[in-house]
TORKOL-4160 file (C-alpha; in steps of 0.2 Angstrom, whole numbers, padded with zeros to 4 digits, m for minus):
366
<pt num="1" X="0940" Y="m0110" Z="0228"/>
<pt num="2" X="0939" Y="m0126" Z="0238"/>
<pt num="3" X="0944" Y="m0141" Z="0229"/>
<pt num="4" X="0931" Y="m0151" Z="0240"/>
<pt num="5" X="0917" Y="m0140" Z="0234"/>
<pt num="6" X="0924" Y="m0138" Z="0216"/>
<pt num="7" X="0924" Y="m0157" Z="0214"/>
<pt num="8" X="0906" Y="m0159" Z="0220"/>
<pt num="9" X="0899" Y="m0143" Z="0212"/>
<pt num="10" X="0893" Y="m0140" Z="0195"/>
<pt num="11" X="0906" Y="m0142" Z="0181"/>
<pt num="12" X="0910" Y="m0130" Z="0168"/>
<pt num="13" X="0901" Y="m0141" Z="0155"/>
<pt num="14" X="0885" Y="m0140" Z="0166"/>
<pt num="15" X="0886" Y="m0121" Z="0165"/>
<pt num="16" X="0890" Y="m0121" Z="0146"/>
<pt num="17" X="0876" Y="m0133" Z="0143"/>
<pt num="18" X="0863" Y="m0122" Z="0152"/>
<pt num="19" X="0870" Y="m0107" Z="0143"/>
<pt num="20" X="0869" Y="m0114" Z="0126"/>
<pt num="21" X="0852" Y="m0121" Z="0129"/>
<pt num="22" X="0845" Y="m0103" Z="0132"/>
<pt num="23" X="0855" Y="m0096" Z="0117"/>
<pt num="24" X="0848" Y="m0110" Z="0106"/>
<pt num="25" X="0830" Y="m0106" Z="0111"/>
<pt num="26" X="0833" Y="m0087" Z="0108"/>
<pt num="27" X="0841" Y="m0090" Z="0091"/>
<pt num="28" X="0828" Y="m0103" Z="0086"/>
<pt num="29" X="0814" Y="m0090" Z="0090"/>
<pt num="30" X="0823" Y="m0077" Z="0079"/>
<pt num="31" X="0824" Y="m0090" Z="0065"/>
<pt num="32" X="0806" Y="m0093" Z="0066"/>
<pt num="33" X="0801" Y="m0075" Z="0066"/>
<pt num="34" X="0812" Y="m0071" Z="0051"/>
<pt num="35" X="0805" Y="m0086" Z="0042"/>
<pt num="36" X="0787" Y="m0080" Z="0045"/>
<pt num="37" X="0792" Y="m0062" Z="0040"/>
<pt num="38" X="0800" Y="m0069" Z="0024"/>
<pt num="39" X="0784" Y="m0078" Z="0020"/>
<pt num="40" X="0775" Y="m0062" Z="0021"/>
<pt num="41" X="0787" Y="m0054" Z="0008"/>
<pt num="42" X="0791" Y="m0042" Z="0022"/>
<pt num="43" X="0804" Y="m0028" Z="0020"/>
<pt num="44" X="0809" Y="m0017" Z="0034"/>
<pt num="45" X="0817" Y="m0003" Z="0023"/>
<pt num="46" X="0822" Y="m0001" Z="0005"/>
<pt num="47" X="0840" Y="m0004" Z="0010"/>
<pt num="48" X="0835" Y="m0021" Z="0018"/>
<pt num="49" X="0826" Y="m0030" Z="0004"/>
<pt num="50" X="0817" Y="m0047" Z="0006"/>
<pt num="51" X="0833" Y="m0057" Z="0000"/>
<pt num="52" X="0842" Y="m0050" Z="0015"/>
<pt num="53" X="0829" Y="m0057" Z="0027"/>
<pt num="54" X="0830" Y="m0074" Z="0018"/>
<pt num="55" X="0849" Y="m0074" Z="0020"/>
<pt num="56" X="0848" Y="m0069" Z="0038"/>
<pt num="57" X="0835" Y="m0082" Z="0041"/>
<pt num="58" X="0847" Y="m0095" Z="0033"/>
<pt num="59" X="0862" Y="m0089" Z="0043"/>
<pt num="60" X="0853" Y="m0089" Z="0060"/>
<pt num="61" X="0846" Y="m0107" Z="0056"/>
<pt num="62" X="0864" Y="m0113" Z="0054"/>
<pt num="63" X="0870" Y="m0104" Z="0070"/>
<pt num="64" X="0856" Y="m0113" Z="0079"/>
<pt num="65" X="0862" Y="m0129" Z="0073"/>
<pt num="66" X="0880" Y="m0125" Z="0079"/>
<pt num="67" X="0874" Y="m0119" Z="0096"/>
<pt num="68" X="0864" Y="m0135" Z="0098"/>
<pt num="69" X="0879" Y="m0146" Z="0094"/>
<pt num="70" X="0888" Y="m0137" Z="0108"/>
<pt num="71" X="0873" Y="m0139" Z="0119"/>
<pt num="72" X="0872" Y="m0158" Z="0115"/>
<pt num="73" X="0891" Y="m0161" Z="0117"/>
<pt num="74" X="0892" Y="m0152" Z="0134"/>
<pt num="75" X="0877" Y="m0161" Z="0141"/>
<pt num="76" X="0884" Y="m0178" Z="0136"/>
<pt num="77" X="0902" Y="m0174" Z="0143"/>
<pt num="78" X="0895" Y="m0167" Z="0159"/>
<pt num="79" X="0894" Y="m0181" Z="0172"/>
<pt num="80" X="0879" Y="m0176" Z="0182"/>
<pt num="81" X="0865" Y="m0183" Z="0171"/>
<pt num="82" X="0867" Y="m0200" Z="0162"/>
<pt num="83" X="0864" Y="m0192" Z="0145"/>
<pt num="84" X="0872" Y="m0201" Z="0130"/>
<pt num="85" X="0875" Y="m0195" Z="0112"/>
<pt num="86" X="0861" Y="m0206" Z="0105"/>
<pt num="87" X="0848" Y="m0198" Z="0117"/>
<pt num="88" X="0851" Y="m0182" Z="0107"/>
<pt num="89" X="0845" Y="m0189" Z="0091"/>
<pt num="90" X="0834" Y="m0203" Z="0095"/>
<pt num="91" X="0818" Y="m0198" Z="0105"/>
<pt num="92" X="0812" Y="m0207" Z="0120"/>
<pt num="93" X="0828" Y="m0218" Z="0123"/>
<pt num="94" X="0835" Y="m0208" Z="0137"/>
<pt num="95" X="0835" Y="m0214" Z="0155"/>
<pt num="96" X="0835" Y="m0196" Z="0161"/>
<pt num="97" X="0818" Y="m0187" Z="0159"/>
<pt num="98" X="0814" Y="m0198" Z="0144"/>
<pt num="99" X="0799" Y="m0188" Z="0137"/>
<pt num="100" X="0807" Y="m0171" Z="0139"/>
<pt num="101" X="0824" Y="m0176" Z="0132"/>
<pt num="102" X="0814" Y="m0185" Z="0118"/>
<pt num="103" X="0806" Y="m0168" Z="0114"/>
<pt num="104" X="0824" Y="m0160" Z="0113"/>
<pt num="105" X="0830" Y="m0174" Z="0102"/>
<pt num="106" X="0815" Y="m0172" Z="0090"/>
<pt num="107" X="0818" Y="m0153" Z="0090"/>
<pt num="108" X="0836" Y="m0156" Z="0085"/>
<pt num="109" X="0831" Y="m0168" Z="0071"/>
<pt num="110" X="0819" Y="m0156" Z="0064"/>
<pt num="111" X="0832" Y="m0142" Z="0064"/>
<pt num="112" X="0844" Y="m0153" Z="0056"/>
<pt num="113" X="0832" Y="m0159" Z="0042"/>
<pt num="114" X="0828" Y="m0140" Z="0039"/>
<pt num="115" X="0847" Y="m0136" Z="0037"/>
<pt num="116" X="0851" Y="m0151" Z="0026"/>
<pt num="117" X="0836" Y="m0149" Z="0014"/>
<pt num="118" X="0840" Y="m0131" Z="0013"/>
<pt num="119" X="0858" Y="m0135" Z="0007"/>
<pt num="120" X="0852" Y="m0147" Z="m0006"/>
<pt num="121" X="0836" Y="m0137" Z="m0011"/>
<pt num="122" X="0840" Y="m0136" Z="m0029"/>
<pt num="123" X="0842" Y="m0155" Z="m0031"/>
<pt num="124" X="0827" Y="m0159" Z="m0019"/>
<pt num="125" X="0814" Y="m0149" Z="m0028"/>
<pt num="126" X="0804" Y="m0134" Z="m0021"/>
<pt num="127" X="0788" Y="m0144" Z="m0016"/>
<pt num="128" X="0798" Y="m0157" Z="m0005"/>
<pt num="129" X="0809" Y="m0143" Z="0002"/>
<pt num="130" X="0794" Y="m0132" Z="0007"/>
<pt num="131" X="0785" Y="m0147" Z="0015"/>
<pt num="132" X="0800" Y="m0151" Z="0026"/>
<pt num="133" X="0803" Y="m0132" Z="0029"/>
<pt num="134" X="0785" Y="m0130" Z="0036"/>
<pt num="135" X="0787" Y="m0146" Z="0046"/>
<pt num="136" X="0803" Y="m0139" Z="0054"/>
<pt num="137" X="0793" Y="m0124" Z="0061"/>
<pt num="138" X="0786" Y="m0137" Z="0073"/>
<pt num="139" X="0804" Y="m0138" Z="0081"/>
<pt num="140" X="0801" Y="m0122" Z="0090"/>
<pt num="141" X="0786" Y="m0127" Z="0101"/>
<pt num="142" X="0794" Y="m0144" Z="0104"/>
<pt num="143" X="0810" Y="m0135" Z="0109"/>
<pt num="144" X="0801" Y="m0123" Z="0121"/>
<pt num="145" X="0792" Y="m0138" Z="0129"/>
<pt num="146" X="0809" Y="m0147" Z="0131"/>
<pt num="147" X="0817" Y="m0132" Z="0139"/>
<pt num="148" X="0802" Y="m0131" Z="0151"/>
<pt num="149" X="0802" Y="m0149" Z="0155"/>
<pt num="150" X="0820" Y="m0152" Z="0158"/>
<pt num="151" X="0829" Y="m0135" Z="0160"/>
<pt num="152" X="0839" Y="m0131" Z="0175"/>
<pt num="153" X="0834" Y="m0113" Z="0177"/>
<pt num="154" X="0815" Y="m0115" Z="0172"/>
<pt num="155" X="0810" Y="m0108" Z="0189"/>
<pt num="156" X="0822" Y="m0093" Z="0188"/>
<pt num="157" X="0813" Y="m0076" Z="0185"/>
<pt num="158" X="0825" Y="m0072" Z="0171"/>
<pt num="159" X="0822" Y="m0088" Z="0162"/>
<pt num="160" X="0804" Y="m0086" Z="0163"/>
<pt num="161" X="0806" Y="m0069" Z="0156"/>
<pt num="162" X="0816" Y="m0076" Z="0141"/>
<pt num="163" X="0803" Y="m0089" Z="0138"/>
<pt num="164" X="0789" Y="m0077" Z="0138"/>
<pt num="165" X="0798" Y="m0065" Z="0126"/>
<pt num="166" X="0801" Y="m0079" Z="0114"/>
<pt num="167" X="0783" Y="m0085" Z="0114"/>
<pt num="168" X="0777" Y="m0067" Z="0112"/>
<pt num="169" X="0789" Y="m0064" Z="0097"/>
<pt num="170" X="0783" Y="m0079" Z="0088"/>
<pt num="171" X="0764" Y="m0076" Z="0092"/>
<pt num="172" X="0766" Y="m0058" Z="0086"/>
<pt num="173" X="0774" Y="m0064" Z="0070"/>
<pt num="174" X="0761" Y="m0078" Z="0067"/>
<pt num="175" X="0747" Y="m0066" Z="0071"/>
<pt num="176" X="0754" Y="m0053" Z="0058"/>
<pt num="177" X="0755" Y="m0068" Z="0045"/>
<pt num="178" X="0737" Y="m0073" Z="0049"/>
<pt num="179" X="0731" Y="m0055" Z="0047"/>
<pt num="180" X="0736" Y="m0056" Z="0029"/>
<pt num="181" X="0729" Y="m0074" Z="0026"/>
<pt num="182" X="0712" Y="m0077" Z="0018"/>
<pt num="183" X="0702" Y="m0093" Z="0018"/>
<pt num="184" X="0698" Y="m0108" Z="0029"/>
<pt num="185" X="0714" Y="m0108" Z="0038"/>
<pt num="186" X="0712" Y="m0091" Z="0046"/>
<pt num="187" X="0700" Y="m0096" Z="0060"/>
<pt num="188" X="0709" Y="m0112" Z="0066"/>
<pt num="189" X="0725" Y="m0102" Z="0065"/>
<pt num="190" X="0718" Y="m0088" Z="0076"/>
<pt num="191" X="0711" Y="m0101" Z="0088"/>
<pt num="192" X="0728" Y="m0110" Z="0089"/>
<pt num="193" X="0736" Y="m0093" Z="0092"/>
<pt num="194" X="0726" Y="m0090" Z="0108"/>
<pt num="195" X="0726" Y="m0108" Z="0114"/>
<pt num="196" X="0745" Y="m0110" Z="0113"/>
<pt num="197" X="0750" Y="m0097" Z="0126"/>
<pt num="198" X="0736" Y="m0102" Z="0137"/>
<pt num="199" X="0741" Y="m0120" Z="0136"/>
<pt num="200" X="0760" Y="m0116" Z="0139"/>
<pt num="201" X="0755" Y="m0106" Z="0154"/>
<pt num="202" X="0744" Y="m0119" Z="0162"/>
<pt num="203" X="0757" Y="m0132" Z="0159"/>
<pt num="204" X="0771" Y="m0122" Z="0167"/>
<pt num="205" X="0762" Y="m0117" Z="0182"/>
<pt num="206" X="0755" Y="m0135" Z="0186"/>
<pt num="207" X="0771" Y="m0144" Z="0180"/>
<pt num="208" X="0789" Y="m0137" Z="0181"/>
<pt num="209" X="0785" Y="m0123" Z="0193"/>
<pt num="210" X="0778" Y="m0135" Z="0206"/>
<pt num="211" X="0787" Y="m0144" Z="0220"/>
<pt num="212" X="0792" Y="m0162" Z="0215"/>
<pt num="213" X="0793" Y="m0159" Z="0196"/>
<pt num="214" X="0810" Y="m0167" Z="0195"/>
<pt num="215" X="0804" Y="m0183" Z="0201"/>
<pt num="216" X="0788" Y="m0183" Z="0190"/>
<pt num="217" X="0798" Y="m0178" Z="0175"/>
<pt num="218" X="0808" Y="m0194" Z="0176"/>
<pt num="219" X="0824" Y="m0189" Z="0185"/>
<pt num="220" X="0833" Y="m0205" Z="0191"/>
<pt num="221" X="0831" Y="m0207" Z="0210"/>
<pt num="222" X="0850" Y="m0207" Z="0212"/>
<pt num="223" X="0851" Y="m0189" Z="0206"/>
<pt num="224" X="0836" Y="m0182" Z="0217"/>
<pt num="225" X="0840" Y="m0172" Z="0233"/>
<pt num="226" X="0840" Y="m0184" Z="0248"/>
<pt num="227" X="0830" Y="m0179" Z="0263"/>
<pt num="228" X="0842" Y="m0174" Z="0277"/>
<pt num="229" X="0838" Y="m0184" Z="0293"/>
<pt num="230" X="0844" Y="m0178" Z="0309"/>
<pt num="231" X="0859" Y="m0188" Z="0317"/>
<pt num="232" X="0848" Y="m0189" Z="0333"/>
<pt num="233" X="0835" Y="m0200" Z="0324"/>
<pt num="234" X="0847" Y="m0212" Z="0317"/>
<pt num="235" X="0862" Y="m0214" Z="0328"/>
<pt num="236" X="0861" Y="m0219" Z="0347"/>
<pt num="237" X="0868" Y="m0205" Z="0359"/>
<pt num="238" X="0882" Y="m0216" Z="0366"/>
<pt num="239" X="0894" Y="m0225" Z="0355"/>
<pt num="240" X="0910" Y="m0233" Z="0360"/>
<pt num="241" X="0920" Y="m0229" Z="0376"/>
<pt num="242" X="0911" Y="m0219" Z="0390"/>
<pt num="243" X="0924" Y="m0205" Z="0390"/>
<pt num="244" X="0929" Y="m0193" Z="0376"/>
<pt num="245" X="0946" Y="m0187" Z="0381"/>
<pt num="246" X="0952" Y="m0171" Z="0372"/>
<pt num="247" X="0964" Y="m0167" Z="0364"/>
<pt num="248" X="0962" Y="m0183" Z="0354"/>
<pt num="249" X="0967" Y="m0189" Z="0336"/>
<pt num="250" X="0956" Y="m0201" Z="0327"/>
<pt num="251" X="0954" Y="m0209" Z="0310"/>
<pt num="252" X="0940" Y="m0206" Z="0298"/>
<pt num="253" X="0933" Y="m0217" Z="0285"/>
<pt num="254" X="0916" Y="m0215" Z="0275"/>
<pt num="255" X="0909" Y="m0208" Z="0259"/>
<pt num="256" X="0905" Y="m0192" Z="0250"/>
<pt num="257" X="0889" Y="m0189" Z="0240"/>
<pt num="258" X="0884" Y="m0174" Z="0231"/>
<pt num="259" X="0867" Y="m0166" Z="0226"/>
<pt num="260" X="0866" Y="m0152" Z="0213"/>
<pt num="261" X="0853" Y="m0139" Z="0217"/>
<pt num="262" X="0848" Y="m0123" Z="0208"/>
<pt num="263" X="0863" Y="m0112" Z="0209"/>
<pt num="264" X="0875" Y="m0123" Z="0217"/>
<pt num="265" X="0878" Y="m0140" Z="0226"/>
<pt num="266" X="0876" Y="m0149" Z="0243"/>
<pt num="267" X="0891" Y="m0160" Z="0248"/>
<pt num="268" X="0887" Y="m0173" Z="0261"/>
<pt num="269" X="0901" Y="m0182" Z="0271"/>
<pt num="270" X="0896" Y="m0197" Z="0281"/>
<pt num="271" X="0911" Y="m0203" Z="0291"/>
<pt num="272" X="0915" Y="m0216" Z="0305"/>
<pt num="273" X="0927" Y="m0210" Z="0318"/>
<pt num="274" X="0939" Y="m0223" Z="0326"/>
<pt num="275" X="0955" Y="m0224" Z="0336"/>
<pt num="276" X="0957" Y="m0210" Z="0349"/>
<pt num="277" X="0938" Y="m0207" Z="0348"/>
<pt num="278" X="0924" Y="m0218" Z="0342"/>
<pt num="279" X="0908" Y="m0212" Z="0334"/>
<pt num="280" X="0900" Y="m0204" Z="0319"/>
<pt num="281" X="0904" Y="m0187" Z="0310"/>
<pt num="282" X="0892" Y="m0180" Z="0298"/>
<pt num="283" X="0897" Y="m0164" Z="0288"/>
<pt num="284" X="0886" Y="m0155" Z="0276"/>
<pt num="285" X="0893" Y="m0141" Z="0264"/>
<pt num="286" X="0882" Y="m0129" Z="0253"/>
<pt num="287" X="0891" Y="m0121" Z="0239"/>
<pt num="288" X="0887" Y="m0108" Z="0226"/>
<pt num="289" X="0896" Y="m0101" Z="0210"/>
<pt num="290" X="0907" Y="m0086" Z="0214"/>
<pt num="291" X="0912" Y="m0072" Z="0203"/>
<pt num="292" X="0929" Y="m0080" Z="0198"/>
<pt num="293" X="0920" Y="m0095" Z="0191"/>
<pt num="294" X="0923" Y="m0107" Z="0205"/>
<pt num="295" X="0912" Y="m0112" Z="0220"/>
<pt num="296" X="0912" Y="m0104" Z="0237"/>
<pt num="297" X="0905" Y="m0111" Z="0253"/>
<pt num="298" X="0888" Y="m0103" Z="0258"/>
<pt num="299" X="0883" Y="m0114" Z="0273"/>
<pt num="300" X="0888" Y="m0129" Z="0283"/>
<pt num="301" X="0882" Y="m0141" Z="0297"/>
<pt num="302" X="0892" Y="m0153" Z="0307"/>
<pt num="303" X="0885" Y="m0166" Z="0319"/>
<pt num="304" X="0897" Y="m0177" Z="0330"/>
<pt num="305" X="0891" Y="m0192" Z="0339"/>
<pt num="306" X="0904" Y="m0200" Z="0351"/>
<pt num="307" X="0905" Y="m0209" Z="0367"/>
<pt num="308" X="0906" Y="m0197" Z="0382"/>
<pt num="309" X="0896" Y="m0183" Z="0374"/>
<pt num="310" X="0879" Y="m0180" Z="0383"/>
<pt num="311" X="0871" Y="m0177" Z="0366"/>
<pt num="312" X="0874" Y="m0174" Z="0348"/>
<pt num="313" X="0887" Y="m0161" Z="0346"/>
<pt num="314" X="0882" Y="m0149" Z="0333"/>
<pt num="315" X="0890" Y="m0134" Z="0324"/>
<pt num="316" X="0897" Y="m0128" Z="0308"/>
<pt num="317" X="0913" Y="m0127" Z="0298"/>
<pt num="318" X="0923" Y="m0111" Z="0302"/>
<pt num="319" X="0937" Y="m0114" Z="0290"/>
<pt num="320" X="0938" Y="m0123" Z="0273"/>
<pt num="321" X="0954" Y="m0124" Z="0264"/>
<pt num="322" X="0955" Y="m0137" Z="0250"/>
<pt num="323" X="0951" Y="m0154" Z="0258"/>
<pt num="324" X="0956" Y="m0148" Z="0276"/>
<pt num="325" X="0943" Y="m0140" Z="0287"/>
<pt num="326" X="0940" Y="m0133" Z="0304"/>
<pt num="327" X="0924" Y="m0135" Z="0313"/>
<pt num="328" X="0917" Y="m0130" Z="0330"/>
<pt num="329" X="0903" Y="m0140" Z="0339"/>
<pt num="330" X="0894" Y="m0139" Z="0355"/>
<pt num="331" X="0884" Y="m0152" Z="0365"/>
<pt num="332" X="0870" Y="m0150" Z="0377"/>
<pt num="333" X="0881" Y="m0148" Z="0392"/>
<pt num="334" X="0889" Y="m0133" Z="0384"/>
<pt num="335" X="0906" Y="m0142" Z="0380"/>
<pt num="336" X="0914" Y="m0134" Z="0364"/>
<pt num="337" X="0926" Y="m0144" Z="0353"/>
<pt num="338" X="0937" Y="m0138" Z="0339"/>
<pt num="339" X="0938" Y="m0151" Z="0326"/>
<pt num="340" X="0951" Y="m0152" Z="0313"/>
<pt num="341" X="0949" Y="m0164" Z="0298"/>
<pt num="342" X="0961" Y="m0168" Z="0284"/>
<pt num="343" X="0952" Y="m0178" Z="0271"/>
<pt num="344" X="0957" Y="m0189" Z="0256"/>
<pt num="345" X="0943" Y="m0190" Z="0243"/>
<pt num="346" X="0942" Y="m0202" Z="0229"/>
<pt num="347" X="0933" Y="m0192" Z="0216"/>
<pt num="348" X="0928" Y="m0208" Z="0206"/>
<pt num="349" X="0921" Y="m0218" Z="0220"/>
<pt num="350" X="0917" Y="m0205" Z="0233"/>
<pt num="351" X="0927" Y="m0215" Z="0246"/>
<pt num="352" X="0934" Y="m0204" Z="0260"/>
<pt num="353" X="0948" Y="m0207" Z="0272"/>
<pt num="354" X="0957" Y="m0195" Z="0283"/>
<pt num="355" X="0961" Y="m0190" Z="0301"/>
<pt num="356" X="0952" Y="m0180" Z="0314"/>
<pt num="357" X="0959" Y="m0171" Z="0329"/>
<pt num="358" X="0949" Y="m0162" Z="0343"/>
<pt num="359" X="0953" Y="m0150" Z="0357"/>
<pt num="360" X="0942" Y="m0142" Z="0370"/>
<pt num="361" X="0937" Y="m0124" Z="0369"/>
<pt num="362" X="0927" Y="m0122" Z="0384"/>
<pt num="363" X="0912" Y="m0128" Z="0394"/>
<pt num="364" X="0912" Y="m0144" Z="0404"/>
<pt num="365" X="0929" Y="m0152" Z="0405"/>
<pt num="366" X="0932" Y="m0170" Z="0399"/>
């Protein structure tokens, strides 16, 4: 695994936060379904009486709280999004997607209230406990909206499948409960049963699945992917001396920025070349998770602007080993250069220094 990409790519905390978020949604769904079945005095078999379902419901609810705690801690520890611990318990105070993070905080508060009141049920009294218990069921739709609004994998087919399965499980359980209900609440409940999946589907297709949702959801602009502008458009074709003499050795100074995208990260290096050659060097590296748990390079682009080149020399990275790389670029005249860069990257500030050496491979002599 390349340290350069590993430093810029998603951290282990990011993956753990994503994973525990999905697990928490599945467990919360199971808790709701078991709660509804318990309210129906449902028994699956003589060997599985109702008190077994109640005990399982309680244990799953406790497990939900534990998984949510891990989800919250890893989200806070991960450095990608500016999420603080207070954001997890106080709705609408987060600077990162405030509405959708607020829904997550509300869902956590409701689950926490459910667990605490269940532990002190005897002292609290049955009526008060039951009121809080029914209110806590609202944590499930709130959590689903939180996942759709701020989840990293919401567009992935498997995540959509998990969400559909969770919604279907709760709707089936609630539908079975309504079938046994008589009175004035049956008709409104049936209408809500139909409108809920329709509303979630409309919101999902018109919101999270649409391009630009991250910006509309409230992601800070500093975390949004930046549009890549061609070096031709921003840098004059001739910089520095009129002749580029190869082989050469030059100094590098500049910055590194990172952008997390679905399934990996993009690393951008904007470097100024000085000394034996003068100009600008831009390197883009795309990385994706590998089977070993690291990040491997999946694509690259290199642009070199220097005096003596007839145009922007463009190419790709052919070797990447830690913070050393080898690239091959070609300009419009057909001249091909091998570039070897040795970089020193400050992971805290993104500042980059290093050296660059170049040699001719073929084409027009210089």
